[in-house]
Structure formats: structure tokens, C-alpha cells
N, C-alpha and C positions, 0 to 999 in steps of 0.2 A: 206829142208823139211818145213821149216816156211811158205812157199808160199802155200804149199798142206794143212797146218793148217787151213789158213783163208779161204780156199774154201767150199762151201756147197755143199755135196756129196748126198743131200736128193733123187736128180731125178736118181742117179746111184744106190744108197744103200737106198730105203726107207724103212719105216716100214712095216710090214707083220703082218698076222694074229696070230703069236704065242705068249705065256705069256712070258712076259720078266719082269726083276727086275728092280725097277724103284728106283733110288737113288736122294736125293739132295746133291750137293756139295757146300760146303763153303770153299772160299779160305783161305789156309794156316790152321795152327792149333788152333789160337786162335784170339779173336778180340782185336784188339791194339788201339781203340778208334776210328780209321779212318773208311773209307768205306772198306767194305768186299763183294765181289761179290758172289752171290749165283746164283745156277744154277740146273734144275730139268735136269737128262738125263736116257737114257736107250739105250742099244748097239743095233742098227741095223745090223750090220754085220763087216766085216773086209774088209781092203785093204792092200794086202800084210800081213805083221804080226801086223798091227796097228787096233785096233777097231775103228770104226765109230760109233758115237754116236748122237742120236737125243736130242737136245737142248731145253729147254724151259726156255726163261729168258727174262729180260729187260735187253737190252745192251744199251751201249753208255757212256756217262760220265754226271755229272749233268749239267742240262741245256740242253742237246741232246739226248734224250732217244729214243729208237725205241723197238718195239716188231714185231718179223718176227716168224711165227708159225710153217713153215716146215723149219727146219734148222739141219743139219745132219754133223758134222765136224770130222775130222781125229784127233784122239787123241793119245797124247803121253803116252803110259802106265805108265811111271813112274808118271806123273802128277794125274794119277787116282789112282795110288797104292802108297799112303803115302805121297803124297805132300799136300794135301788137306783133309779136314775133310768130309767123307761120311756118311751121314744119310740115311739107308734103308727105303724106304718109303713103299716097297711091292711087290709082283708079280701081275703085272696088266695084263688083257686081252686087246686084241686091242681095244674093246669097252669102257674100262675104261681109255686108252690113249687118245681115241678120245674125250672122257669126260674130261680129265684132260686139252687138248688143248682147248676145247671148252671154259672151265672155265677160262683159262689164257687169250684167247681173250678178254673175258668180264670184267676183272679186269680194272678199270679205271686207267689211270696214265696220268699226264702231261708232254708231252714230252718236255717242257721247264722248268721244276721244278729243283730247287736247294735246295730244301727241302726235298722231298720224293723221294728217289731212288729205288733200285732193292729189298734192303730189306723189304721196306715198301709193295711194290709190291708183293714179294714173300709172306709176312705175310698174304696178303689178298687171295693171291691165295690158300694158305695152307688151311684158314678158310674156303674158299668155297669147298676145297676138303673135309674137315671135315663135313660139312653139308650134303655133297653128299655121305658120307661113304666110300671115297676112302682112307682115312687115318683115323688113330683113335684120338682123342683129346688128348690123352696120348703122341703119336707121335708128335702132334703139339706142345705140351707145351714144350717138351723135346729141340725141334729145337728152338722154339720162345726164349727160355731162353738162350740156348748154342751158339747161331750163334752171336749176338742177333737179332731179328726182331723187329725192333720199330715199334710203331703205326703211322698212317698217322698223320701228322702234317698240320694246315692251312697254307695255300700258303701266302707268304708275296706279298704286291704288290709293 
């Protein structure tokens, strides 16, 4: 099943026009002082008994980041139900999810950065979502403190 987890299922199970619950997932249950991956996701459908969720994330490793906008992955229900921290962002319409994707594409990132990673990128995406009234300032503050989401630092040369 691990090969199936890495495939992009967006073409076969795309987003639709229904309202959907949208979450931010932070790996694990607490910050251990190292990197902590964060991703926004919502369920597009099922493949067999496993959910296929659309992901909004900056992925890769420090020094080699990428952003792909239309990614849907087969998810292990166990990792969604208890293995990681989930923050509920709200019930979004298709139009709101499209705006979220547009905002994500507009967040600047340096793909070769070793300073500013996915949590910095996510902070800036959530700030843009607050400005567009997709999430509340209170929701942003809770996530920014608990994950935590650091502010952008100057790149070193």
C-alpha cells in the first residue's frame, strides 16, 4: 500500500462542488524543537475504504522545496485519527477552497532555502486566509502558537 500512498489521485478523485470540512494537520502531537511538517487537507472521496484527501503543502526537504497545487493522496485513516494534531479550519465551499489554492500559489518561497521551511510558508498562507476571512484571527493565533509557526527570517548568502 505504500506505493499507493505516494500516487497522486487528483485526476481520478478530484475536488467537487460540495462543502467540505478543511483541516490543518501538524505531524505528531507536539513540537520537539526540530522540523514539524504541516499540511492543509480536505476529503475528496474514497478509494476502497481509505480516504483520498486533497493536500495543500510545501513539500520536500530544506534546500529542495516544491509546491504542487492539485494533489490528492490516499491516506491511512490511522494517521488522520490520532497520530497527528488536527486543527479544524472550517466548512469551506468550493469557491473558498479555490481561493485557498490561489492564496497558496501566491505565497513566496525560496525552493533552495535552508532557513524558511514549510511552517513559515504555512504561517504566511494562514495570514492571507485571515485577510480573506477564510479563518478567524483567533484560529490563526492558536495554530501559530501551538504548532508553532515561525515568522520568515532573512536568507543567508
